[in-house]
Each structure stands twice: as C-alpha cells, then as structure tokens.
C-alpha positions in Angstrom: 25.0 19.3 -86.6 21.1 19.0 -86.8 19.6 21.9 -88.9 17.5 22.9 -85.9 20.6 23.4 -83.7 22.2 25.4 -86.6 19.2 27.9 -86.4 20.0 28.2 -82.7 23.6 28.7 -83.3 22.9 31.4 -85.9 21.0 33.4 -83.3 23.7 32.8 -80.7 26.3 34.1 -83.2 24.4 37.3 -83.6 23.9 37.8 -80.0 27.4 37.1 -79.2 28.6 39.6 -81.9 26.5 42.5 -80.6 27.4 41.7 -76.9 31.2 42.1 -77.4 31.6 44.3 -80.5 30.9 47.6 -78.6 34.2 47.1 -76.8 36.2 47.5 -80.1 33.9 50.5 -81.3 34.0 52.6 -78.2 36.5 55.2 -79.7 34.4 55.5 -83.0 31.2 55.8 -81.1 32.8 58.4 -78.7 34.1 60.5 -81.6 30.8 60.4 -83.6 28.6 61.3 -80.6 31.0 63.7 -79.0 31.3 62.0 -75.7 34.2 60.7 -73.6 35.4 57.1 -73.7 34.2 56.5 -70.1 30.8 57.7 -71.1 30.8 55.4 -74.2 31.8 52.6 -71.8 28.3 52.9 -70.3 27.0 51.4 -73.4 28.6 48.1 -72.5 26.9 48.3 -69.0 23.6 49.1 -70.6 23.6 45.9 -72.6 24.7 43.9 -69.6 21.9 45.5 -67.5 19.4 44.5 -70.3 20.5 40.9 -70.0 20.2 40.8 -66.2 16.8 42.3 -66.2 15.4 40.6 -69.4 16.6 37.1 -68.6 14.3 36.2 -65.9 11.5 38.6 -66.7 11.0 37.5 -70.3 11.5 33.9 -69.5 8.8 34.1 -66.8 6.5 36.2 -68.9 6.6 33.7 -71.8 6.4 30.6 -69.6 3.1 29.4 -71.2 3.8 30.2 -74.8 5.2 27.8 -77.3 9.0 27.8 -77.2 9.4 28.1 -81.0 7.3 31.2 -81.1 9.1 32.6 -78.0 12.5 32.2 -79.8 11.2 34.0 -82.9 9.8 36.8 -81.0 13.0 37.3 -78.9 15.0 37.5 -82.1 12.6 40.1 -83.3 13.3 42.2 -80.3 17.0 41.7 -80.9 16.7 43.0 -84.5 14.7 46.0 -83.3 17.3 46.8 -80.7 20.2 46.7 -83.0 18.3 48.7 -85.7 17.6 51.4 -83.3 21.2 51.3 -82.2 22.2 52.1 -85.8 19.7 55.0 -86.0 20.3 56.4 -82.5 20.8 60.2 -82.8 22.5 60.7 -79.5 24.1 59.0 -76.4 20.8 58.7 -74.6 19.0 57.0 -77.4 21.9 54.6 -77.9 22.0 53.7 -74.2 18.2 52.8 -74.5 18.7 50.8 -77.6 21.7 48.9 -76.1 19.6 48.1 -73.2 16.7 47.0 -75.4 19.2 44.8 -77.4 20.3 43.0 -74.1 16.8 42.2 -72.9 16.3 39.1 -75.2 19.9 37.7 -74.7 19.3 35.5 -71.6 16.0 34.3 -72.5 17.0 33.3 -75.8 19.8 31.2 -74.5 17.6 29.8 -71.7 14.8 28.7 -73.9 17.2 27.7 -76.7 19.0 25.3 -74.3 15.7 23.7 -73.4 14.9 23.3 -77.1 18.3 21.9 -77.9 17.9 19.2 -75.1 14.6 18.1 -76.5 16.4 17.3 -79.7 19.0 15.1 -78.1 19.0 11.6 -76.7 19.7 11.5 -72.8 23.3 10.7 -73.5 23.9 13.7 -75.8 22.1 16.5 -74.0 25.2 18.4 -73.0 26.7 18.0 -76.4 23.4 19.4 -78.0 23.6 22.5 -75.8 27.3 23.0 -76.6 26.5 23.1 -80.3 24.1 25.9 -79.7 26.7 27.8 -77.7 29.2 27.2 -80.6 27.5 30.3 -82.2 28.6 32.3 -79.2 32.1 31.2 -79.1 32.4 31.6 -82.9 31.3 35.2 -82.5 34.4 35.8 -80.7 36.6 34.3 -83.2 34.9 35.6 -86.5 32.0 37.9 -85.6 33.5 40.4 -83.4 36.8 41.0 -85.4 34.8 41.3 -88.7 32.2 43.6 -87.1 34.9 45.8 -85.5 36.7 46.0 -88.9 33.4 46.9 -90.6 32.8 49.6 -88.0 36.3 51.1 -88.4 35.9 51.2 -92.3 32.2 52.1 -92.8 31.2 53.5 -89.4 29.8 52.0 -86.3 26.2 52.3 -87.4 26.9 49.9 -90.4 28.1 47.4 -87.8 24.7 47.3 -86.0 22.8 47.2 -89.3 24.9 44.2 -90.3 24.0 42.6 -86.8 20.4 43.3 -87.5 20.7 41.5 -90.7 22.2 38.4 -88.9 19.1 38.5 -86.5 16.9 38.4 -89.6 18.8 35.4 -90.9 18.2 33.8 -87.4 14.5 34.4 -87.5 14.3 32.8 -91.0 16.2 29.9 -89.8 14.0 29.5 -86.7 10.9 29.6 -88.7 12.1 27.1 -91.3 14.2 24.7 -89.2 12.7 24.4 -85.7 9.9 21.9 -85.7 6.6 23.0 -84.5 6.4 20.1 -82.1 9.3 21.8 -80.3 7.1 24.6 -79.6 4.7 23.0 -77.1 4.1 25.0 -74.0 5.5 23.7 -70.7 3.1 22.1 -68.4 3.2 24.8 -65.6 2.9 28.5 -65.9 4.6 31.5 -64.2 3.7 30.6 -60.7 5.1 27.2 -60.9 8.3 28.2 -62.6 9.0 30.9 -59.9 8.3 28.3 -57.1 11.1 26.2 -58.5 13.6 29.0 -57.9 13.1 28.8 -54.2 15.3 25.6 -54.3 18.7 26.0 -52.6 20.4 23.6 -55.1 19.2 25.9 -57.9 20.9 28.9 -56.2 24.0 26.9 -55.4 24.3 26.1 -59.2 23.8 29.7 -60.2 26.4 30.7 -57.6 28.8 28.4 -59.2 28.3 30.1 -62.5 28.9 33.5 -60.9 32.1 32.3 -59.1 33.6 30.4 -62.0 33.0 33.0 -64.8 33.6 35.8 -62.3 37.2 34.3 -62.0 37.5 34.3 -65.7 36.4 38.0 -66.1 38.5 39.2 -63.3 41.5 38.4 -65.6 40.0 38.7 -69.1 38.7 42.3 -68.4 42.3 43.3 -68.2 44.0 41.0 -70.5 45.3 43.8 -72.8 47.5 45.5 -70.2 48.7 42.0 -69.1 49.7 41.3 -72.7 51.3 44.7 -73.4 52.9 45.6 -70.1 53.9 42.1 -68.8 54.4 39.9 -72.0 55.7 42.9 -74.1 53.3 42.5 -77.1 52.6 45.5 -79.2 49.0 46.9 -79.2 48.6 45.8 -82.7 49.2 42.2 -81.8 46.3 42.1 -79.1 43.5 41.4 -81.6 45.2 38.3 -82.8 45.8 37.1 -79.2 42.1 37.7 -78.4 41.2 35.5 -81.4 43.4 32.8 -79.8 41.2 33.1 -76.7 38.2 32.6 -79.0 39.7 29.6 -80.6 40.4 28.1 -77.2 36.9 29.0 -76.0 35.5 27.2 -79.0 37.5 24.1 -78.4 36.6 24.1 -74.7 33.0 24.5 -75.4 32.9 21.4 -77.7 35.1 19.5 -75.3 33.0 20.3 -72.3 29.9 19.3 -74.0 31.2 15.9 -75.0 32.7 15.2 -71.6 29.8 16.4 -69.6 27.6 13.7 -71.4 29.9 11.1 -69.6 30.3 12.8 -66.3 28.8 16.2 -65.5 30.3 16.5 -62.0 33.8 15.4 -63.1 33.8 17.8 -66.1 32.8 20.8 -64.0 35.4 19.9 -61.3 38.1 19.5 -63.9 37.2 22.7 -65.8 37.1 24.8 -62.7 40.2 23.3 -61.3 42.0 23.9 -64.6 40.8 27.5 -64.6 42.1 28.1 -61.1 45.5 26.6 -61.9 45.9 28.7 -65.1 45.0 32.0 -63.3 47.4 31.1 -60.5 50.2 30.6 -63.1 49.4 33.8 -65.0 52.3 35.9 -63.5 54.7 33.2 -64.6 53.1 32.5 -68.0 53.0 36.3 -68.8 56.7 36.5 -68.6 57.3 35.5 -72.1 55.4 36.1 -75.3 55.1 32.4 -76.3 53.7 31.3 -72.9 51.5 34.3 -72.7 49.8 33.3 -76.0 49.5 29.8 -74.6 48.0 31.1 -71.4 45.4 33.1 -73.3 44.3 30.1 -75.4 44.1 27.8 -72.3 42.1 30.5 -70.3 39.4 30.2 -73.0 39.5 26.5 -73.1 39.3 25.9 -69.4 36.5 28.5 -68.8 34.3 27.6 -71.6 34.7 23.9 -71.0 32.4 24.6 -68.0 29.8 26.7 -70.0 27.4 24.0 -71.2 27.9 21.8 -68.2 27.0 24.7 -65.9 23.9 25.4 -68.0 23.0 21.6 -67.8 23.5 21.6 -64.1 21.2 24.5 -63.5 18.5 23.0 -65.7 18.8 19.6 -63.8 18.5 21.2 -60.5 15.4 23.2 -61.7 13.8 20.3 -63.8 10.3 21.7 -63.3 11.2 25.2 -64.7 14.1 24.7 -67.1 13.5 27.7 -69.3 13.4 30.1 -66.3 16.5 28.5 -64.6 18.4 28.4 -67.8 17.7 32.1 -68.5 18.6 32.9 -64.8 21.9 31.3 -65.5 22.6 33.8 -68.3 21.9 36.6 -65.9 24.4 35.0 -63.5 26.9 35.0 -66.3 26.6 38.7 -66.8 26.7 39.4 -63.1 30.0 37.4 -63.1 31.2 39.7 -66.0 30.5 42.8 -64.0 31.5 41.4 -60.6 34.7 39.9 -62.1 35.7 43.0 -63.7 35.2 45.0 -60.5 37.4 42.6 -58.4 40.2 42.6 -60.9 40.0 46.4 -61.1 40.4 46.6 -57.3 43.6 44.5 -57.4 45.0 46.6 -60.3 44.1 49.9 -58.5 45.7 48.6 -55.4 49.1 48.6 -57.2 49.7 44.8 -57.2 50.8 44.8 -60.9 49.3 44.2 -64.3 48.9 40.4 -63.7 47.2 40.9 -60.2 43.6 40.6 -61.7 44.3 37.0 -62.6 45.4 36.2 -59.0 42.3 38.0 -57.7 40.2 35.8 -60.0 
C-alpha cells in the first residue's frame, strides 16, 4: 500500500470507529447522563444527520481549496467533534458534538477518493479507492470492538478521547505522507461543481447506492434479533458474529476494488445480485447456527464488494465535479442506512417474523 493511501486509511479507520461505536455504548451513555436508551439512540441519528448535511455542503464550500489542505482541515473538525463528545456535560451538548463529528465524514471520503484515484494508474483506480476504504472496514473488525471494550472498562468518555487521538494520528499522517502536488485545486469552483449534479446519470448512480445499501441496512439493523431469535445464538456470541461481518466486508471491499478495475459494470451487477440472493435466503440460512454465521459473513462480502465500485461509478458520471459527487455518495450511503432501517422495522413491526427485514431488503 502506498504510504499516502495509508494516511487516508488511518483517517477512514477513525471515522468508521466513531460512526459505529455509539451503538455499543448506548447503555453506558444512557446510565451516565440519566436518559433512556431511546433518547440515547438519538446520538446515532445526530451523527448520521451530520454526515448528510456536511457531505455536500463542506465539499462544495471547499471546492477551490487544495485537496490536501481540505483533508487536514476535515480531520481537525473530526478531532474537535470527538473531543467535545468526551467533554459533553449533558445529552444536549453530546447531541451537538455528535452532529459536529459527522459533518466531515462524507467530505473526507469524497475528497479522499479523488486523491486516491490521482495516485493510481487508470487500470488500478478502483483498487486504490478500496485501499482507502480498507480503513473503514477494518474499523468494524478491530476499531469498534476495541473502542466498545474500552468504554465498558474506562467509561464512554475515554473512548471518544481515544478516537480523537486516532484523528490526530491521521492529521500527522496526512501532513507527512500526502504529496503537496495532490493538493492542487480543481479547475472549477462551486458553481461548476453544483451544475454537474443536474445530470440524470449522476442521480441514477446515487440512487443505486441508496437502493443497494438500503437493502443491506434493512437486514443488518436487525441482525441481533435474527441471530438470537432465529438461529438460537446467545447474546454473548453476537459480538463475535458481527466481527465475522466485518471480516466479510473487508474481503468484499478488496475483492470489489480488484474486480472493478477489470469491469465496473459486471462487478456492480454481480455484487448487487449476490446481495439480493443472500437476503432472499436469510430465512433458510438463519435456521442453523453454522449457516447463520456463513450468512452474516457473506452479507458483508457481497455488500461491500459494491462499495468502491459505486464510489467510482458516481465519480465517473460526474467527472467534472468528482469531489462533490463522491461526497454526495457518502450522504446517499447514510440515507440508505436510515431508510433501510426504517423499512426493515416496518416488516418487523408488522409481525412477519425476525427474518422479515432481510426479505424487505
């Protein structure tokens, strides 16, 4: 891995950790702040809202700035948001801090993907982007479990201080490893970038991201009750099974990047078709513990095999505004997260059974 890509991966690791760790810390946060679990759950939504708002706005606002400078500034905002989370005196302040933490998320991946592509030869662009996203998938395998364990033993505030430290390490890596010639400003400014988003192919590409990852999150948002109620796993086993999802996601990310360099369209079709088939088979696969573990792993593999290819497709459709389009794709990803969870919840609330969210996806 080129050292410059390592710097991007470190930033992605920190962002992925802070995005998902709150789900494991909700009971601790609720107890410490004296709020209910549902109220604590709003902290997850606040981060997602920050991503959706910040992705297009920050990418557009920094369109004329050197990309290297933008990446460093975005990680600075990330560090500030997580430090404020650790110091938040009450629920309201923590909500604001989580929103602030989410603001740089989409723009970092958007601008980072453009920088990653400039480091690669034409036949290795998708692979280069997938190496940056390796930090995000590794956050699910290593970062989130470790951060959750830290929060349970030393308090949830220690977790956010540790994530801030990762952000500082990312800033140092970006300063030292990203070449200054990668920081040249794009040729067009805000007006030109926004004009590119009027293109129907760009919106169709973004819609594909929403649909594909919406299907994933319809199932994954309710994976715990599927594993306990259908497959018969104990609650204590769920963490290990979620780690299997992360392993599958990591493998899928690397595989998708490699295959997309040969055929972007075929990789997307194969990944989305595989995801659809796995979700359709979930009721059967959740009938035994062995097949359930296999299903969770394959779900991560199929879904994240499309991650880098989808990012590349959006950037190709908006070649004149790659930073803004790539950032908008991250907003689409978080919209898929919220929309998929809502659709899966409707199926569950309708009484169709614990595996019904997968079929809804």
